PDB file with one MODEL, atoms N, CA, C and O in Angstrom:
MODEL        1
ATOM      1  N   MET A   1      23.098 115.234  58.958  1.00  0.00           N
ATOM      2  CA  MET A   1      22.983 116.626  59.351  1.00  0.00           C
ATOM      3  C   MET A   1      23.149 117.549  58.147  1.00  0.00           C
ATOM      4  O   MET A   1      22.322 118.433  57.923  1.00  0.00           O
ATOM      5  N   PHE A   2      24.212 117.347  57.375  1.00  0.00           N
ATOM      6  CA  PHE A   2      24.441 118.207  56.218  1.00  0.00           C
ATOM      7  C   PHE A   2      23.411 117.940  55.133  1.00  0.00           C
ATOM      8  O   PHE A   2      23.107 118.828  54.337  1.00  0.00           O
ATOM      9  N   ARG A   3      22.879 116.747  55.092  1.00  0.00           N
ATOM     10  CA  ARG A   3      21.867 116.405  54.100  1.00  0.00           C
ATOM     11  C   ARG A   3      20.608 117.249  54.307  1.00  0.00           C
ATOM     12  O   ARG A   3      19.929 117.606  53.344  1.00  0.00           O
ATOM     13  N   ASN A   4      20.305 117.561  55.551  1.00  0.00           N
ATOM     14  CA  ASN A   4      19.123 118.375  55.858  1.00  0.00           C
ATOM     15  C   ASN A   4      19.418 119.866  55.752  1.00  0.00           C
ATOM     16  O   ASN A   4      18.501 120.666  55.570  1.00  0.00           O
ATOM     17  N   LEU A   5      20.656 120.237  55.861  1.00  0.00           N
ATOM     18  CA  LEU A   5      21.022 121.654  55.868  1.00  0.00           C
ATOM     19  C   LEU A   5      20.972 122.271  54.469  1.00  0.00           C
ATOM     20  O   LEU A   5      20.457 123.378  54.307  1.00  0.00           O
ATOM     21  N   LEU A   6      21.490 121.588  53.472  1.00  0.00           N
ATOM     22  CA  LEU A   6      21.574 122.158  52.134  1.00  0.00           C
ATOM     23  C   LEU A   6      20.214 122.442  51.490  1.00  0.00           C
ATOM     24  O   LEU A   6      20.070 123.502  50.882  1.00  0.00           O
ATOM     25  N   PRO A   7      19.222 121.577  51.581  1.00  0.00           N
ATOM     26  CA  PRO A   7      17.935 121.925  50.955  1.00  0.00           C
ATOM     27  C   PRO A   7      17.245 123.117  51.609  1.00  0.00           C
ATOM     28  O   PRO A   7      16.453 123.802  50.962  1.00  0.00           O
ATOM     29  N   GLU A   8      17.536 123.371  52.881  1.00  0.00           N
ATOM     30  CA  GLU A   8      16.880 124.486  53.570  1.00  0.00           C
ATOM     31  C   GLU A   8      17.504 125.834  53.241  1.00  0.00           C
ATOM     32  O   GLU A   8      16.875 126.875  53.429  1.00  0.00           O
ATOM     33  N   MET A   9      18.729 125.818  52.756  1.00  0.00           N
ATOM     34  CA  MET A   9      19.401 127.073  52.441  1.00  0.00           C
ATOM     35  C   MET A   9      18.903 127.595  51.090  1.00  0.00           C
ATOM     36  O   MET A   9      18.935 126.885  50.084  1.00  0.00           O
ATOM     37  N   GLU A  10      18.450 128.832  51.090  1.00  0.00           N
ATOM     38  CA  GLU A  10      17.965 129.446  49.858  1.00  0.00           C
ATOM     39  C   GLU A  10      19.080 130.270  49.229  1.00  0.00           C
ATOM     40  O   GLU A  10      19.959 130.778  49.925  1.00  0.00           O
ATOM     41  N   GLY A  11      19.034 130.396  47.927  1.00  0.00           N
ATOM     42  CA  GLY A  11      19.987 131.240  47.239  1.00  0.00           C
ATOM     43  C   GLY A  11      21.291 130.551  46.894  1.00  0.00           C
ATOM     44  O   GLY A  11      22.269 131.225  46.574  1.00  0.00           O
ATOM     45  N   LEU A  12      21.335 129.236  46.949  1.00  0.00           N
ATOM     46  CA  LEU A  12      22.572 128.543  46.601  1.00  0.00           C
ATOM     47  C   LEU A  12      22.888 128.669  45.115  1.00  0.00           C
ATOM     48  O   LEU A  12      24.059 128.703  44.737  1.00  0.00           O
ATOM     49  N   ALA A  13      21.889 128.737  44.287  1.00  0.00           N
ATOM     50  CA  ALA A  13      22.128 128.889  42.855  1.00  0.00           C
ATOM     51  C   ALA A  13      22.798 130.236  42.579  1.00  0.00           C
ATOM     52  O   ALA A  13      23.721 130.324  41.770  1.00  0.00           O
ATOM     53  N   ALA A  14      22.334 131.262  43.246  1.00  0.00           N
ATOM     54  CA  ALA A  14      22.946 132.583  43.076  1.00  0.00           C
ATOM     55  C   ALA A  14      24.374 132.586  43.592  1.00  0.00           C
ATOM     56  O   ALA A  14      25.249 133.219  43.001  1.00  0.00           O
ATOM     57  N   LEU A  15      24.614 131.888  44.685  1.00  0.00           N
ATOM     58  CA  LEU A  15      25.961 131.818  45.239  1.00  0.00           C
ATOM     59  C   LEU A  15      26.907 131.115  44.278  1.00  0.00           C
ATOM     60  O   LEU A  15      28.060 131.521  44.135  1.00  0.00           O
ATOM     61  N   LYS A  16      26.434 130.074  43.624  1.00  0.00           N
ATOM     62  CA  LYS A  16      27.257 129.361  42.643  1.00  0.00           C
ATOM     63  C   LYS A  16      27.604 130.268  41.470  1.00  0.00           C
ATOM     64  O   LYS A  16      28.744 130.278  41.005  1.00  0.00           O
ATOM     65  N   VAL A  17      26.634 131.022  40.995  1.00  0.00           N
ATOM     66  CA  VAL A  17      26.863 131.923  39.862  1.00  0.00           C
ATOM     67  C   VAL A  17      27.832 133.031  40.256  1.00  0.00           C
ATOM     68  O   VAL A  17      28.744 133.362  39.499  1.00  0.00           O
ATOM     69  N   VAL A  18      27.636 133.597  41.424  1.00  0.00           N
ATOM     70  CA  VAL A  18      28.513 134.680  41.883  1.00  0.00           C
ATOM     71  C   VAL A  18      29.943 134.175  42.042  1.00  0.00           C
ATOM     72  O   VAL A  18      30.885 134.859  41.643  1.00  0.00           O
ATOM     73  N   SER A  19      30.118 132.990  42.618  1.00  0.00           N
ATOM     74  CA  SER A  19      31.470 132.468  42.797  1.00  0.00           C
ATOM     75  C   SER A  19      32.133 132.155  41.458  1.00  0.00           C
ATOM     76  O   SER A  19      33.335 132.367  41.300  1.00  0.00           O
ATOM     77  N   LEU A  20      31.370 131.658  40.504  1.00  0.00           N
ATOM     78  CA  LEU A  20      31.925 131.378  39.176  1.00  0.00           C
ATOM     79  C   LEU A  20      32.332 132.669  38.469  1.00  0.00           C
ATOM     80  O   LEU A  20      33.407 132.743  37.874  1.00  0.00           O
ATOM     81  N   VAL A  21      31.482 133.673  38.534  1.00  0.00           N
ATOM     82  CA  VAL A  21      31.793 134.963  37.916  1.00  0.00           C
ATOM     83  C   VAL A  21      33.011 135.589  38.585  1.00  0.00           C
ATOM     84  O   VAL A  21      33.881 136.134  37.907  1.00  0.00           O
ATOM     85  N   LEU A  22      33.078 135.514  39.909  1.00  0.00           N
ATOM     86  CA  LEU A  22      34.214 136.068  40.639  1.00  0.00           C
ATOM     87  C   LEU A  22      35.510 135.357  40.250  1.00  0.00           C
ATOM     88  O   LEU A  22      36.543 136.007  40.092  1.00  0.00           O
ATOM     89  N   PHE A  23      35.469 134.053  40.097  1.00  0.00           N
ATOM     90  CA  PHE A  23      36.651 133.304  39.678  1.00  0.00           C
ATOM     91  C   PHE A  23      37.123 133.773  38.314  1.00  0.00           C
ATOM     92  O   PHE A  23      38.312 134.033  38.129  1.00  0.00           O
ATOM     93  N   PHE A  24      36.207 133.887  37.347  1.00  0.00           N
ATOM     94  CA  PHE A  24      36.600 134.291  36.005  1.00  0.00           C
ATOM     95  C   PHE A  24      37.083 135.734  35.965  1.00  0.00           C
ATOM     96  O   PHE A  24      37.985 136.053  35.191  1.00  0.00           O
ATOM     97  N   VAL A  25      36.515 136.599  36.767  1.00  0.00           N
ATOM     98  CA  VAL A  25      36.970 137.990  36.806  1.00  0.00           C
ATOM     99  C   VAL A  25      38.402 138.057  37.340  1.00  0.00           C
ATOM    100  O   VAL A  25      39.245 138.745  36.766  1.00  0.00           O
ATOM    101  N   ILE A  26      38.678 137.349  38.429  1.00  0.00           N
ATOM    102  CA  ILE A  26      40.025 137.350  38.986  1.00  0.00           C
ATOM    103  C   ILE A  26      41.010 136.735  38.003  1.00  0.00           C
ATOM    104  O   ILE A  26      42.118 137.246  37.838  1.00  0.00           O
ATOM    105  N   PHE A  27      40.622 135.644  37.347  1.00  0.00           N
ATOM    106  CA  PHE A  27      41.472 134.994  36.356  1.00  0.00           C
ATOM    107  C   PHE A  27      41.750 135.934  35.183  1.00  0.00           C
ATOM    108  O   PHE A  27      42.887 136.013  34.717  1.00  0.00           O
ATOM    109  N   ALA A  28      40.740 136.643  34.703  1.00  0.00           N
ATOM    110  CA  ALA A  28      40.917 137.566  33.588  1.00  0.00           C
ATOM    111  C   ALA A  28      41.820 138.728  33.981  1.00  0.00           C
ATOM    112  O   ALA A  28      42.661 139.151  33.187  1.00  0.00           O
ATOM    113  N   VAL A  29      41.659 139.246  35.187  1.00  0.00           N
ATOM    114  CA  VAL A  29      42.514 140.345  35.654  1.00  0.00           C
ATOM    115  C   VAL A  29      43.961 139.883  35.752  1.00  0.00           C
ATOM    116  O   VAL A  29      44.875 140.625  35.392  1.00  0.00           O
ATOM    117  N   ALA A  30      44.177 138.666  36.237  1.00  0.00           N
ATOM    118  CA  ALA A  30      45.539 138.142  36.337  1.00  0.00           C
ATOM    119  C   ALA A  30      46.169 138.007  34.956  1.00  0.00           C
ATOM    120  O   ALA A  30      47.346 138.324  34.781  1.00  0.00           O
ATOM    121  N   ILE A  31      45.414 137.547  33.988  1.00  0.00           N
ATOM    122  CA  ILE A  31      45.937 137.418  32.619  1.00  0.00           C
ATOM    123  C   ILE A  31      46.260 138.792  32.040  1.00  0.00           C
ATOM    124  O   ILE A  31      47.289 138.962  31.387  1.00  0.00           O
ATOM    125  N   ILE A  32      45.397 139.764  32.272  1.00  0.00           N
ATOM    126  CA  ILE A  32      45.633 141.116  31.762  1.00  0.00           C
ATOM    127  C   ILE A  32      46.889 141.712  32.393  1.00  0.00           C
ATOM    128  O   ILE A  32      47.677 142.357  31.702  1.00  0.00           O
ATOM    129  N   VAL A  33      47.086 141.505  33.696  1.00  0.00           N
ATOM    130  CA  VAL A  33      48.271 142.034  34.373  1.00  0.00           C
ATOM    131  C   VAL A  33      49.533 141.401  33.794  1.00  0.00           C
ATOM    132  O   VAL A  33      50.526 142.093  33.566  1.00  0.00           O
ATOM    133  N   VAL A  34      49.502 140.103  33.559  1.00  0.00           N
ATOM    134  CA  VAL A  34      50.672 139.416  33.007  1.00  0.00           C
ATOM    135  C   VAL A  34      50.952 139.891  31.584  1.00  0.00           C
ATOM    136  O   VAL A  34      52.113 140.088  31.226  1.00  0.00           O
ATOM    137  N   ILE A  35      49.934 140.076  30.777  1.00  0.00           N
ATOM    138  CA  ILE A  35      50.128 140.516  29.396  1.00  0.00           C
ATOM    139  C   ILE A  35      50.683 141.938  29.353  1.00  0.00           C
ATOM    140  O   ILE A  35      51.530 142.249  28.516  1.00  0.00           O
ATOM    141  N   ARG A  36      50.216 142.789  30.238  1.00  0.00           N
ATOM    142  CA  ARG A  36      50.642 144.195  30.224  1.00  0.00           C
ATOM    143  C   ARG A  36      51.974 144.423  30.936  1.00  0.00           C
ATOM    144  O   ARG A  36      52.508 145.532  30.889  1.00  0.00           O
ATOM    145  N   MET A  37      52.526 143.395  31.597  1.00  0.00           N
ATOM    146  CA  MET A  37      53.771 143.536  32.323  1.00  0.00           C
ATOM    147  C   MET A  37      54.917 143.815  31.345  1.00  0.00           C
ATOM    148  O   MET A  37      55.006 143.198  30.283  1.00  0.00           O
ATOM    149  N   SER A  38      55.776 144.741  31.717  1.00  0.00           N
ATOM    150  CA  SER A  38      56.887 145.092  30.827  1.00  0.00           C
ATOM    151  C   SER A  38      57.930 143.980  30.823  1.00  0.00           C
ATOM    152  O   SER A  38      58.109 143.264  31.808  1.00  0.00           O
ATOM    153  N   ARG A  39      58.599 143.859  29.706  1.00  0.00           N
ATOM    154  CA  ARG A  39      59.627 142.833  29.553  1.00  0.00           C
ATOM    155  C   ARG A  39      60.789 143.087  30.516  1.00  0.00           C
ATOM    156  O   ARG A  39      61.393 142.147  31.032  1.00  0.00           O
ATOM    157  N   GLN A  40      61.095 144.360  30.751  1.00  0.00           N
ATOM    158  CA  GLN A  40      62.182 144.692  31.672  1.00  0.00           C
ATOM    159  C   GLN A  40      61.866 144.225  33.086  1.00  0.00           C
ATOM    160  O   GLN A  40      62.745 143.725  33.789  1.00  0.00           O
ATOM    161  N   HIS A  41      60.619 144.385  33.502  1.00  0.00           N
ATOM    162  CA  HIS A  41      60.211 143.943  34.835  1.00  0.00           C
ATOM    163  C   HIS A  41      60.315 142.422  34.956  1.00  0.00           C
ATOM    164  O   HIS A  41      60.762 141.907  35.981  1.00  0.00           O
ATOM    165  N   VAL A  42      59.906 141.711  33.918  1.00  0.00           N
ATOM    166  CA  VAL A  42      59.984 140.254  33.925  1.00  0.00           C
ATOM    167  C   VAL A  42      61.442 139.811  34.002  1.00  0.00           C
ATOM    168  O   VAL A  42      61.772 138.899  34.759  1.00  0.00           O
ATOM    169  N   GLN A  43      62.305 140.441  33.234  1.00  0.00           N
ATOM    170  CA  GLN A  43      63.724 140.083  33.266  1.00  0.00           C
ATOM    171  C   GLN A  43      64.340 140.402  34.625  1.00  0.00           C
ATOM    172  O   GLN A  43      65.175 139.648  35.124  1.00  0.00           O
ATOM    173  N   HIS A  44      63.928 141.516  35.221  1.00  0.00           N
ATOM    174  CA  HIS A  44      64.408 141.862  36.561  1.00  0.00           C
ATOM    175  C   HIS A  44      63.977 140.801  37.573  1.00  0.00           C
ATOM    176  O   HIS A  44      64.781 140.388  38.409  1.00  0.00           O
ATOM    177  N   MET A  45      62.740 140.361  37.511  1.00  0.00           N
ATOM    178  CA  MET A  45      62.241 139.344  38.435  1.00  0.00           C
ATOM    179  C   MET A  45      62.917 137.994  38.188  1.00  0.00           C
ATOM    180  O   MET A  45      63.104 137.219  39.126  1.00  0.00           O
ATOM    181  N   GLU A  46      63.283 137.706  36.937  1.00  0.00           N
ATOM    182  CA  GLU A  46      63.996 136.456  36.647  1.00  0.00           C
ATOM    183  C   GLU A  46      65.371 136.441  37.294  1.00  0.00           C
ATOM    184  O   GLU A  46      65.803 135.414  37.818  1.00  0.00           O
ATOM    185  N   ARG A  47      66.063 137.582  37.260  1.00  0.00           N
ATOM    186  CA  ARG A  47      67.427 137.660  37.775  1.00  0.00           C
ATOM    187  C   ARG A  47      67.482 137.886  39.275  1.00  0.00           C
ATOM    188  O   ARG A  47      68.547 137.736  39.875  1.00  0.00           O
ATOM    189  N   LEU A  48      66.384 138.235  39.888  1.00  0.00           N
ATOM    190  CA  LEU A  48      66.383 138.637  41.292  1.00  0.00           C
ATOM    191  C   LEU A  48      67.018 137.618  42.226  1.00  0.00           C
ATOM    192  O   LEU A  48      67.867 138.006  43.028  1.00  0.00           O
ATOM    193  N   PRO A  49      66.662 136.342  42.172  1.00  0.00           N
ATOM    194  CA  PRO A  49      67.328 135.404  43.089  1.00  0.00           C
ATOM    195  C   PRO A  49      68.815 135.253  42.797  1.00  0.00           C
ATOM    196  O   PRO A  49      69.599 135.016  43.716  1.00  0.00           O
ATOM    197  N   LEU A  50      69.211 135.384  41.553  1.00  0.00           N
ATOM    198  CA  LEU A  50      70.610 135.207  41.196  1.00  0.00           C
ATOM    199  C   LEU A  50      71.459 136.414  41.563  1.00  0.00           C
ATOM    200  O   LEU A  50      72.666 136.283  41.772  1.00  0.00           O
ATOM    201  N   ASP A  51      70.840 137.592  41.645  1.00  0.00           N
ATOM    202  CA  ASP A  51      71.566 138.800  42.000  1.00  0.00           C
ATOM    203  C   ASP A  51      71.787 138.931  43.499  1.00  0.00           C
ATOM    204  O   ASP A  51      72.597 139.753  43.928  1.00  0.00           O
ATOM    205  N   ASN A  52      71.086 138.141  44.306  1.00  0.00           N
ATOM    206  CA  ASN A  52      71.181 138.219  45.751  1.00  0.00           C
ATOM    207  C   ASN A  52      72.381 137.398  46.216  1.00  0.00           C
ATOM    208  O   ASN A  52      72.393 136.183  46.015  1.00  0.00           O
ATOM    209  N   PRO A  53      73.396 138.019  46.835  1.00  0.00           N
ATOM    210  CA  PRO A  53      74.580 137.257  47.252  1.00  0.00           C
ATOM    211  C   PRO A  53      74.278 136.280  48.377  1.00  0.00           C
ATOM    212  O   PRO A  53      75.001 135.297  48.540  1.00  0.00           O
ATOM    213  N   ASP A  54      73.240 136.519  49.149  1.00  0.00           N
ATOM    214  CA  ASP A  54      72.897 135.626  50.254  1.00  0.00           C
ATOM    215  C   ASP A  54      71.970 134.498  49.824  1.00  0.00           C
ATOM    216  O   ASP A  54      71.568 133.682  50.653  1.00  0.00           O
ATOM    217  N   PHE A  55      71.628 134.441  48.555  1.00  0.00           N
ATOM    218  CA  PHE A  55      70.652 133.451  48.086  1.00  0.00           C
ATOM    219  C   PHE A  55      71.134 132.028  48.323  1.00  0.00           C
ATOM    220  O   PHE A  55      70.380 131.192  48.822  1.00  0.00           O
ATOM    221  N   GLU A  56      72.377 131.749  47.971  1.00  0.00           N
ATOM    222  CA  GLU A  56      72.890 130.381  48.108  1.00  0.00           C
ATOM    223  C   GLU A  56      72.968 129.973  49.576  1.00  0.00           C
ATOM    224  O   GLU A  56      72.629 128.845  49.932  1.00  0.00           O
ATOM    225  N   SER A  57      73.416 130.896  50.425  1.00  0.00           N
ATOM    226  CA  SER A  57      73.501 130.560  51.841  1.00  0.00           C
ATOM    227  C   SER A  57      72.119 130.410  52.462  1.00  0.00           C
ATOM    228  O   SER A  57      71.950 129.614  53.385  1.00  0.00           O
ATOM    229  N   GLN A  58      71.129 131.150  51.981  1.00  0.00           N
ATOM    230  CA  GLN A  58      69.762 131.004  52.478  1.00  0.00           C
ATOM    231  C   GLN A  58      69.191 129.661  52.063  1.00  0.00           C
ATOM    232  O   GLN A  58      68.437 129.046  52.818  1.00  0.00           O
ATOM    233  N   GLN A  59      69.541 129.202  50.876  1.00  0.00           N
ATOM    234  CA  GLN A  59      69.051 127.920  50.402  1.00  0.00           C
ATOM    235  C   GLN A  59      69.648 126.771  51.209  1.00  0.00           C
ATOM    236  O   GLN A  59      69.014 125.729  51.376  1.00  0.00           O
ATOM    237  N   LEU A  60      70.866 126.963  51.706  1.00  0.00           N
ATOM    238  CA  LEU A  60      71.523 125.910  52.476  1.00  0.00           C
ATOM    239  C   LEU A  60      71.121 125.950  53.947  1.00  0.00           C
ATOM    240  O   LEU A  60      71.473 125.048  54.708  1.00  0.00           O
ATOM    241  N   GLY A  61      70.390 126.983  54.354  1.00  0.00           N
ATOM    242  CA  GLY A  61      69.941 127.093  55.727  1.00  0.00           C
ATOM    243  C   GLY A  61      70.935 127.740  56.653  1.00  0.00           C
ATOM    244  O   GLY A  61      70.775 127.675  57.871  1.00  0.00           O
ATOM    245  N   GLU A  62      71.956 128.362  56.111  1.00  0.00           N
ATOM    246  CA  GLU A  62      72.961 129.020  56.930  1.00  0.00           C
ATOM    247  C   GLU A  62      72.462 130.394  57.343  1.00  0.00           C
ATOM    248  O   GLU A  62      71.735 131.049  56.597  1.00  0.00           O
ATOM    249  N   ASN A  63      72.846 130.818  58.506  1.00  0.00           N
ATOM    250  CA  ASN A  63      72.467 132.133  59.010  1.00  0.00           C
ATOM    251  C   ASN A  63      73.673 133.058  58.839  1.00  0.00           C
ATOM    252  O   ASN A  63      74.679 132.895  59.531  1.00  0.00           O
ATOM    253  N   THR A  64      73.581 134.027  57.921  1.00  0.00           N
ATOM    254  CA  THR A  64      74.711 134.906  57.633  1.00  0.00           C
ATOM    255  C   THR A  64      74.589 136.246  58.355  1.00  0.00           C
ATOM    256  O   THR A  64      75.502 137.070  58.294  1.00  0.00           O
ATOM    257  N   HIS A  65      73.461 136.466  59.042  1.00  0.00           N
ATOM    258  CA  HIS A  65      73.242 137.770  59.661  1.00  0.00           C
ATOM    259  C   HIS A  65      73.440 137.713  61.168  1.00  0.00           C
ATOM    260  O   HIS A  65      72.890 138.554  61.879  1.00  0.00           O
ATOM    261  N   GLY A  66      74.195 136.766  61.674  1.00  0.00           N
ATOM    262  CA  GLY A  66      74.526 136.763  63.088  1.00  0.00           C
ATOM    263  C   GLY A  66      73.896 135.699  63.813  1.00  0.00           C
ATOM    264  O   GLY A  66      74.090 135.577  65.022  1.00  0.00           O
TER     265      GLY A  66
ENDMDL
END
């Protein structure tokens, strides 16, 4: 069934190119965002789980909110 479906579909080459370009655009944007991120923001995100007093109890599966 699928063997007969793919040859009948037109524009698959364009779809492959568009998906490849879209992947690289998203990847490039992600790299740019990471490069432009401030060091203070990165340090804040690093400390975030450690600054949360409920973090250890959440990791153990305990319910501290009632």
